C-alpha positions in Angstrom: 48.7 18.7 70.5 45.4 20.5 70.6 44.9 19.3 74.2 48.2 20.9 75.3 47.3 24.1 73.5 44.0 24.2 75.3 45.7 23.6 78.7 48.3 26.3 77.8 45.5 28.7 77.2 43.9 27.7 80.6 47.2 28.2 82.5 47.8 31.5 80.7 44.5 33.0 81.7 44.6 31.6 85.2 48.2 32.9 85.7 47.6 36.4 84.4 44.3 37.0 86.0 44.4 38.7 89.5 44.7 36.4 92.4 46.7 36.1 95.6 49.9 34.9 93.7 49.7 37.9 91.4 48.9 40.4 94.2 51.9 39.0 96.3 54.2 39.6 93.3 52.9 42.9 92.6 53.4 44.0 96.3 56.8 42.4 96.3 57.8 44.3 93.1 56.4 47.6 94.4 58.8 47.3 97.3 61.8 45.7 95.8 61.5 46.0 92.0 61.5 43.0 89.7 64.6 41.5 91.4 62.8 41.8 94.8 59.8 39.8 93.4 62.0 36.9 92.0 61.8 34.7 95.2 58.0 35.2 95.2 57.8 34.2 91.5 60.0 31.1 92.1 57.8 30.1 95.1 54.7 30.3 93.0 56.1 28.3 90.2 57.8 25.7 92.3 54.7 25.3 94.5 52.6 24.8 91.3 55.0 22.2 90.0 54.8 20.3 93.3 51.0 20.4 93.2 51.1 19.1 89.6 53.6 16.3 90.5 51.4 15.0 93.4 48.2 15.5 91.6 49.6 13.6 88.5 50.5 10.6 90.6 47.3 10.5 92.5 45.1 11.3 89.5 46.9 8.8 87.4 46.0 5.9 89.6 42.4 7.2 90.0 41.9 7.8 86.4 43.3 4.3 85.5 40.9 2.7 88.0 37.9 4.7 87.0 38.4 6.3 83.5 35.2 8.4 83.8 36.8 10.3 86.6 39.0 12.0 84.0 35.8 13.4 82.4 34.4 14.3 85.8 37.6 16.1 86.8 37.6 18.1 83.6 34.0 19.0 83.7 34.1 20.0 87.4 37.2 22.2 86.8 35.5 23.8 83.8 32.3 24.5 85.9 34.5 26.1 88.6 36.4 28.2 86.1 33.1 29.4 84.6 31.8 30.2 88.0 35.0 32.2 88.9 34.5 34.0 85.5 30.9 34.8 86.2 31.9 36.1 89.7 34.4 38.4 88.1 31.8 39.7 85.7 29.2 40.2 88.4 31.4 41.8 91.0 33.6 43.8 88.5 35.4 46.6 90.1 35.1 45.7 93.7 38.4 45.7 95.5 39.6 42.6 97.2 41.1 42.3 100.7 44.9 42.4 100.2 45.5 41.9 103.9 45.0 38.0 103.6 47.9 37.7 101.2 50.6 35.1 102.0 54.1 36.1 102.7 56.4 36.8 99.7 59.1 34.4 100.7 59.9 31.5 98.3 59.1 28.7 101.0 55.9 30.5 102.1 54.6 30.6 98.5 55.6 27.0 97.8 53.5 26.0 100.7 50.7 28.4 99.8 50.1 26.7 96.5 48.9 23.6 98.4 46.2 25.8 100.0 45.3 27.9 97.0 42.1 26.5 95.3 42.9 28.1 92.0 46.2 26.0 91.8 44.5 22.8 92.5 41.6 23.5 90.1 44.0 24.5 87.4 46.1 21.4 87.8 43.1 19.1 88.0 41.4 20.6 85.0 44.7 20.3 83.1 45.1 16.7 83.9 41.5 15.9 83.2 41.7 17.6 79.8 44.7 15.6 78.5 44.3 12.2 77.1 45.3 9.2 79.2 49.0 8.5 79.1 50.0 11.9 77.8 53.6 12.7 78.4 54.5 14.8 81.6 57.2 16.9 79.9 55.0 19.3 77.9 52.7 19.9 80.8 55.6 20.6 83.2 57.0 23.0 80.6 53.6 24.8 80.3 53.3 25.0 84.2 56.8 26.4 84.4 57.1 28.8 81.4 53.7 30.4 81.3 53.3 31.3 85.0 56.9 32.6 85.2 56.1 34.9 82.2 52.8 36.1 83.6 54.2 36.8 87.0 57.2 38.7 85.5 54.4 40.8 83.7 52.9 41.6 87.1 56.2 42.3 88.6 57.3 44.5 85.7 54.0 46.4 85.5 54.1 46.7 89.5 53.2 50.2 90.6 51.9 51.4 87.1 49.3 48.5 87.1 48.3 49.1 90.6 47.6 52.8 90.0 45.8 52.1 86.8 43.6 49.4 88.4 42.9 51.8 91.3 40.5 53.6 89.1 37.1 52.0 89.6 35.9 52.2 86.0 39.1 50.7 84.6 39.2 48.1 87.3 35.6 47.0 86.5 36.3 46.7 82.7 39.5 44.7 83.4 37.6 42.3 85.8 34.8 41.9 83.2 37.3 41.1 80.5 39.1 38.5 82.6 35.8 37.0 83.7 34.8 36.5 80.1 38.2 35.0 79.2 37.8 32.5 82.1 34.3 31.6 80.8 35.5 31.1 77.2 38.5 29.0 78.3 36.1 26.8 80.4 33.8 26.3 77.5 36.8 25.5 75.1 38.2 22.9 77.5 34.9 21.2 78.2 33.7 21.3 74.7 36.8 19.4 73.5 36.1 15.7 73.2 38.0 13.8 75.9 39.4 10.5 75.0 38.6 7.8 77.6 40.6 4.6 77.7 
């Protein structure tokens, strides 16, 4: 149970922190409201579930053949999350390039999840953090409900959040806070003893 709670924390922080998915949803909501952002939200969630399904099958076989790969996947994912967190802290307040965002269509965002390193790292870290043979149902639930709720927050906040984050000082503090949350999550996941078969 503690493993799935740690993974839920990882997914929540990864889903709420700014990234291409959030910005696409924010942009779609600013143009068409929450209803206009629903196809984008569905595309992100369905794409994340597809990545999870493929990674579960592939990693299950790999983890069974070489149990230490589970620990390696977890540590590598946690190190990457910590690196992303440090990057947010170091570069706080600097605006990203929104022109490279994928299209807000359902199918476009499903496909984008296969190219999004944040999606793969989140999935592989989650799979590596769970004990061998853990049921897939709770993980699929976490990867459905939490991203949906987080993306709805971005869609609902829409234009108000965009205006608030346009202030450099506020943007810098939000970036620092999100970076620290990523680092803390990475430490919590890697610090947890991982059961090897």
